[in-house]
C-alpha positions as CSV (number, residue, x, y, z in Angstrom):
1,M,41.0,-129.1,24.6
2,G,38.7,-130.9,27.0
3,F,37.4,-130.1,30.4
4,Q,35.6,-131.7,33.3
5,M,32.0,-132.8,32.9
6,L,29.2,-132.4,35.4
7,S,25.8,-133.9,34.7
8,A,22.9,-131.5,34.0
9,G,21.3,-132.5,37.3
10,A,24.5,-131.9,39.3
11,C,24.9,-128.6,37.5
12,V,21.6,-127.2,38.6
13,L,22.3,-128.3,42.2
14,A,25.9,-127.2,42.3
15,M,25.4,-123.8,40.7
16,T,29.2,-123.3,40.3
17,A,31.0,-121.4,37.6
18,A,32.4,-124.5,36.1
19,C,29.0,-126.1,35.7
20,A,28.0,-128.5,32.9
21,T,31.2,-128.4,30.9
22,V,32.0,-131.4,28.8
23,S,35.0,-133.2,27.3
24,E,35.5,-133.4,23.5
25,P,34.7,-137.1,23.4
26,Q,31.5,-136.6,25.4
27,L,30.4,-133.7,23.2
28,G,31.3,-135.7,20.1
29,D,29.3,-138.7,21.3
30,T,26.3,-136.5,22.0
31,M,26.5,-135.0,18.6
32,T,26.8,-138.4,16.9
33,E,23.7,-139.6,18.9
34,V,21.7,-136.5,17.7
35,M,22.8,-137.1,14.1
36,E,21.8,-140.8,14.3
37,E,18.4,-140.0,15.8
38,T,17.6,-137.2,13.4
39,G,19.3,-138.3,10.2
40,A,21.2,-135.0,10.1
41,R,24.3,-135.1,7.9
42,G,26.3,-132.2,9.4
43,L,26.6,-130.5,12.8
44,A,29.1,-128.2,14.5
45,V,29.1,-127.1,18.2
46,S,31.2,-124.7,20.2
47,T,30.9,-124.2,23.9
48,T,32.8,-121.9,26.2
49,G,33.9,-122.4,29.8
50,A,33.5,-120.0,32.6
51,D,36.8,-118.4,32.0
52,R,35.9,-117.7,28.3
53,E,39.4,-118.8,27.3
54,T,38.4,-122.5,27.5
55,V,36.6,-123.2,24.2
56,L,35.6,-126.6,22.9
57,T,34.7,-126.9,19.3
58,V,33.6,-130.1,17.6
59,A,32.4,-130.7,14.0
60,R,30.8,-133.9,12.7
61,G,29.5,-135.1,9.4
62,E,29.6,-133.8,5.9
63,R,29.5,-130.4,4.4
64,N,28.2,-131.3,1.0
65,E,26.7,-134.2,-1.1
66,A,30.2,-135.2,-2.3
67,G,30.9,-136.2,1.3
68,D,33.6,-133.6,2.1
69,P,34.1,-133.4,5.9
70,L,32.5,-130.6,7.9
71,T,35.2,-129.0,10.0
72,S,35.4,-126.1,12.5
73,E,36.7,-124.0,9.6
74,T,33.7,-124.7,7.3
75,V,31.7,-121.7,6.3
76,M,28.1,-122.2,7.1
77,Y,25.0,-120.0,6.9
78,G,24.4,-118.0,10.1
79,A,20.7,-117.3,9.2
80,S,18.9,-115.3,11.9
81,L,21.8,-115.4,14.3
82,T,22.6,-112.3,12.2
83,K,19.8,-110.6,14.0
84,S,21.5,-110.9,17.4
85,A,24.8,-109.6,15.8
86,F,22.9,-106.7,14.4
87,G,21.4,-105.8,17.8
88,Y,24.9,-105.9,19.2
89,L,26.1,-103.6,16.5
90,V,23.2,-101.2,17.0
91,L,24.1,-100.8,20.7
92,M,27.6,-99.8,19.7
93,L,26.1,-97.2,17.4
94,V,23.9,-96.0,20.3
95,D,27.0,-95.6,22.4
96,D,28.5,-93.4,19.7
97,G,25.4,-91.2,19.8
98,L,24.2,-92.0,16.3
99,L,20.8,-93.1,17.3
100,E,18.5,-93.8,20.3
101,L,16.6,-97.0,20.9
102,D,13.3,-95.2,21.7
103,R,13.5,-92.3,19.2
104,P,11.3,-93.1,16.2
105,I,13.0,-94.2,13.0
106,A,11.2,-91.4,11.3
107,A,13.6,-89.0,13.0
108,M,16.5,-90.7,11.3
109,L,15.2,-90.2,7.8
110,P,15.5,-86.9,5.9
111,K,12.1,-87.5,4.3
112,P,9.0,-89.5,5.1
113,L,9.3,-93.3,4.5
114,P,6.4,-93.4,2.0
115,E,8.5,-91.3,-0.3
116,Y,11.2,-94.0,-0.6
117,E,9.3,-96.0,-3.2
118,G,11.1,-99.3,-3.8
119,F,13.7,-98.8,-1.1
120,R,13.9,-102.4,-0.2
121,N,16.4,-104.6,-2.1
122,T,14.4,-107.7,-2.7
123,H,12.8,-109.6,-5.5
124,A,9.8,-107.3,-5.2
125,P,10.2,-103.7,-3.9
126,W,8.1,-102.5,-1.1
127,E,5.1,-100.5,-2.2
128,T,4.4,-97.1,-0.7
129,L,3.5,-97.4,2.9
130,D,0.5,-95.2,3.6
131,D,-0.2,-96.3,7.1
132,E,0.8,-93.4,9.4
133,R,1.6,-95.8,12.2
134,W,5.0,-96.3,10.7
135,R,6.0,-93.0,12.3
136,R,5.7,-94.7,15.8
137,I,8.2,-97.4,15.0
138,T,11.5,-97.2,17.0
139,P,14.8,-99.1,16.7
140,R,13.8,-101.0,19.9
141,M,10.5,-102.1,18.3
142,A,12.3,-103.3,15.2
143,L,14.9,-105.3,17.2
144,T,12.2,-106.9,19.4
145,H,9.7,-107.9,16.7
146,T,7.0,-105.5,17.8
147,T,6.5,-103.4,14.7
148,G,3.4,-105.1,13.3
149,F,5.2,-106.1,10.1
150,R,5.0,-109.6,8.7
151,N,8.3,-111.6,8.6
152,F,8.8,-111.0,4.9
153,N,6.8,-108.6,2.7
154,F,6.8,-111.2,-0.1
155,V,5.2,-113.9,2.0
156,T,1.6,-113.6,3.0
157,L,0.3,-114.4,6.5
158,E,-0.9,-117.7,5.0
159,G,2.6,-118.5,3.9
160,E,2.1,-118.0,0.2
161,L,4.9,-116.4,-1.9
162,N,4.0,-113.2,-3.6
163,W,7.1,-112.1,-5.4
164,D,5.3,-109.8,-7.9
165,N,3.3,-107.7,-5.4
166,G,5.0,-107.7,-2.0
167,T,3.6,-105.0,0.2
168,V,4.4,-103.6,3.7
169,D,1.4,-103.8,6.0
170,I,1.3,-103.0,9.7
171,H,-1.0,-105.6,11.3
172,F,-1.2,-104.1,14.8
173,D,-0.2,-101.0,16.6
174,P,3.6,-100.9,16.9
175,G,4.9,-101.7,20.3
176,T,1.8,-103.5,21.5
177,R,2.3,-107.1,20.4
178,F,5.1,-109.6,19.4
179,S,5.3,-111.1,16.0
180,Y,8.6,-112.2,14.4
181,S,9.7,-109.9,11.6
182,G,12.8,-109.9,9.4
183,D,11.4,-106.9,7.5
184,A,11.6,-104.8,10.7
185,F,15.4,-105.4,10.8
186,I,15.6,-104.4,7.1
187,L,13.7,-101.2,7.9
188,L,16.2,-100.3,10.6
189,Q,19.1,-101.2,8.4
190,F,17.6,-98.9,5.7
191,A,17.2,-96.0,8.2
192,L,20.9,-96.4,9.2
193,E,22.1,-96.5,5.7
194,Q,19.9,-94.0,4.0
195,G,19.2,-91.7,6.9
196,L,22.5,-91.7,8.7
197,G,24.9,-92.7,6.0
198,V,26.1,-95.8,7.9
199,D,27.5,-98.7,5.8
200,V,26.1,-101.6,7.8
201,G,28.3,-104.2,6.2
202,E,31.5,-102.2,6.9
203,E,30.4,-101.4,10.4
204,F,30.1,-105.1,11.1
205,R,33.6,-105.7,9.8
206,E,35.2,-102.8,11.7
207,R,33.4,-103.1,15.0
208,I,32.8,-106.8,15.4
209,F,34.3,-109.2,12.9
210,R,37.9,-107.9,12.7
211,P,38.3,-107.1,16.4
212,L,37.1,-110.5,17.3
213,G,39.2,-112.3,14.7
214,M,36.2,-113.6,12.8
215,E,38.2,-114.1,9.6
216,K,35.7,-116.2,7.8
217,T,32.5,-114.2,8.6
218,D,30.7,-111.6,6.5
219,L,27.2,-110.5,5.6
220,I,27.9,-110.7,1.9
221,W,29.4,-113.5,-0.2
222,R,33.2,-113.7,-0.5
223,D,35.0,-115.9,-3.0
224,D,37.4,-117.3,-0.4
225,F,34.3,-118.9,1.3
226,A,34.1,-121.4,-1.5
227,E,37.2,-123.4,-0.6
228,N,35.5,-124.9,2.5
229,L,31.7,-124.2,2.2
230,A,28.7,-126.1,3.5
231,D,25.8,-127.0,1.4
232,G,22.8,-128.4,3.2
233,W,20.0,-130.9,3.5
234,D,16.2,-130.2,3.9
235,I,13.6,-131.8,6.1
236,N,13.3,-134.7,3.6
237,G,17.0,-135.3,3.4
238,E,17.3,-133.7,0.0
239,P,20.6,-131.8,-0.7
240,E,20.5,-128.1,-1.7
241,P,23.5,-125.8,-2.5
242,H,24.5,-122.9,-0.4
243,D,22.9,-119.6,-1.4
244,D,25.6,-117.0,-2.1
245,R,24.1,-113.8,-0.7
246,S,24.8,-110.8,-2.9
247,K,23.3,-108.1,-0.5
248,V,24.0,-107.2,3.1
249,R,20.8,-108.0,5.0
250,A,20.8,-107.4,8.8
251,S,17.9,-109.9,9.1
252,G,20.0,-112.9,8.1
253,S,22.7,-112.8,5.4
254,M,25.7,-113.7,7.7
255,D,28.0,-116.5,6.6
256,T,30.3,-117.7,9.4
257,T,32.2,-120.7,10.9
258,I,31.5,-122.3,14.2
259,K,34.8,-121.0,15.6
260,D,33.9,-117.4,14.5
261,V,30.3,-117.4,15.7
262,S,31.4,-118.7,19.1
263,R,33.6,-115.7,19.5
264,L,30.7,-113.5,18.6
265,F,28.3,-114.8,21.3
266,S,31.1,-115.0,23.9
267,A,31.8,-111.3,23.3
268,M,28.1,-110.5,23.5
269,A,27.8,-112.4,26.8
270,A,30.7,-110.3,28.2
271,C,29.4,-107.1,26.7
272,E,32.7,-106.4,25.0
273,G,32.8,-102.9,23.4
274,L,29.6,-101.8,25.1
275,S,28.9,-99.2,27.7
276,K,27.3,-100.2,31.0
277,S,23.9,-99.0,29.9
278,S,24.1,-100.7,26.5
279,C,25.3,-103.9,28.2
280,E,22.1,-103.8,30.3
281,E,20.0,-103.2,27.2
282,L,21.5,-106.2,25.4
283,T,19.7,-108.7,27.7
284,K,17.1,-106.5,29.3
285,P,13.5,-107.8,28.8
286,S,12.3,-105.1,26.4
287,F,8.9,-106.7,25.7
288,L,7.3,-109.6,27.5
289,I,6.2,-112.4,25.1
290,R,2.8,-113.9,25.7
291,T,2.4,-116.0,22.6
292,K,2.1,-119.8,22.9
293,S,4.9,-120.2,20.3
294,L,7.3,-118.3,18.1
295,F,5.3,-119.1,15.0
296,P,2.8,-118.7,13.3
297,L,2.8,-114.9,12.9
298,M,0.3,-112.5,14.4
299,Q,-0.7,-114.7,17.3
300,E,-2.9,-113.4,20.1
301,D,-1.7,-114.0,23.7
302,G,-1.8,-117.6,24.5
303,P,-3.7,-119.1,27.5
304,E,-2.0,-118.1,30.8
305,D,-1.0,-121.7,31.6
306,E,0.7,-122.0,28.2
307,Q,2.8,-118.8,28.5
308,Y,6.3,-118.4,29.8
309,P,6.1,-115.7,32.5
310,T,9.7,-114.3,32.1
311,L,10.1,-114.9,28.4
312,A,10.9,-111.6,26.7
313,A,12.3,-110.1,23.5
314,A,15.6,-108.3,24.1
315,I,18.0,-106.3,21.8
316,G,20.3,-109.4,21.6
317,G,17.6,-112.0,21.0
318,Y,15.2,-113.6,23.6
319,V,15.8,-113.8,27.3
320,I,14.2,-115.9,30.0
321,E,15.0,-116.5,33.7
322,G,16.1,-120.1,34.2
323,P,17.6,-122.1,37.0
324,Q,21.0,-120.6,36.4
325,G,19.9,-117.0,36.0
326,T,19.3,-115.0,32.9
327,V,19.5,-116.8,29.6
328,L,20.0,-115.2,26.2
329,F,19.0,-117.4,23.2
330,K,18.4,-117.0,19.5
331,G,17.8,-119.5,16.7
332,G,18.4,-119.4,13.0
333,H,16.6,-121.4,10.4
334,N,15.8,-121.9,6.8
335,N,14.9,-124.9,4.8
336,I,18.5,-126.4,5.0
337,T,19.8,-124.7,8.1
338,G,19.3,-125.1,11.9
339,N,21.2,-122.9,14.3
340,M,21.0,-122.1,18.0
341,A,22.9,-119.9,20.4
342,V,22.3,-120.1,24.2
343,C,24.2,-118.0,26.7
344,L,24.1,-118.1,30.5
345,I,24.6,-114.3,31.1
346,E,25.7,-114.3,34.7
347,R,28.3,-117.1,34.0
348,Q,29.2,-115.7,30.6
349,Q,29.0,-119.2,29.2
350,C,27.7,-119.9,25.7
351,T,27.0,-122.8,23.4
352,V,26.4,-122.2,19.7
353,I,25.2,-124.9,17.3
354,L,25.4,-124.6,13.5
355,A,23.7,-127.4,11.4
356,N,23.7,-127.6,7.6
357,D,20.8,-130.0,7.9
358,V,17.5,-128.7,9.3
359,R,16.7,-132.1,10.7
360,A,19.3,-131.6,13.5
361,E,17.0,-129.0,15.3
362,R,15.2,-131.8,17.0
363,G,18.3,-132.6,19.0
364,F,19.3,-129.1,20.0
365,P,17.8,-129.4,23.5
366,K,19.9,-132.5,24.1
367,I,23.2,-130.7,23.1
368,I,22.4,-127.6,25.2
369,R,21.6,-129.7,28.3
370,E,24.8,-131.6,27.8
371,T,27.0,-128.5,27.6
372,L,25.2,-126.0,29.8
373,G,22.9,-128.0,32.0
374,E,19.3,-127.1,32.5
375,T,18.9,-123.6,31.2
376,G,15.2,-122.9,31.0
377,V,15.1,-122.3,27.3
378,P,11.5,-122.8,26.2
379,W,12.1,-125.3,23.5
380,E,8.4,-126.0,22.8
381,W,7.9,-122.3,22.2
382,E,10.9,-122.1,19.8
383,Y,10.1,-125.4,18.0
384,P,6.4,-126.0,18.4
385,A,6.1,-128.4,15.4
386,L,9.0,-130.7,16.2
387,D,9.2,-133.9,18.1
388,L,12.2,-132.8,20.3
389,I,14.8,-135.3,21.5
390,D,15.6,-135.0,25.2
């Protein structure tokens, strides 16, 4: 279904609930332009209207090298959009009294973390962590990238793979700085599973995926995904097959469709299933971010004139104050995947982008402006190395 379009400029001025919605032909044309300008082979976008019942979903391009069409039912890799979904889930568990955001993870475990040798399910188990600062780490720190961990234990700070000797190191005092970390999410998942007996994969299904009708979404591979599955293309336009994930990983193993993931972020923006206090936590600025960009890791604070004063890590992703109020946003990325979710919280309007071609990321600002107007998302912070298309 289509609905009325206002230009981005008119949207900022009008500040109405129906701001910056587009018709299907308009969105499709914008997506085609982005694909032509970037060379991307596949792209799917869903955007919700102010009433949350008006949902526009458009898919363009190919889902694999054979040229099969990408559709709104195609299963695509959710990548780090999984992290936002995990934050949402954790808040539901908080509401049930299973954990507290600011109570150390150490209190969730029946024995000290260093005694769980090899607890991480990866190519190289974590070595024993003998840095006592681990005891300070809380669920909030894990969800807001302030633990001091690297992104992955098997990747050095210089970006070199170290499959045979991956170690966990704490590079700064937990809670004092921001540095993106998937391993922090894995630590919290481990504490939930091993310390509290929570089956994270099943909790996702029971609390989020089934209630929201996300029938083609899971954190572990399902055989029924294969009938309409997206492979991908890398930055050089080389094809690569989809990675069938065999383990539930709260940091990024979600497979989903554009229709399903749109339901997820729409529900998050409306705080479905959350108490008032957890709703506030979802988009509350938990930790102000002062780095010049998202990557590289372990950055010091950037120069004041290169910071974003209201940019912060939140339980549901990142938040910033823009011309239309509070904005929640989160990207997802690997070598053949580019994803982005942006929600205007006061309006409860979201746009989600899934691309099975990483080259599409250059055009994400253009798609978000077309569907939501000017949001204030700090694109140069999110994508510092890209020549973005306006």
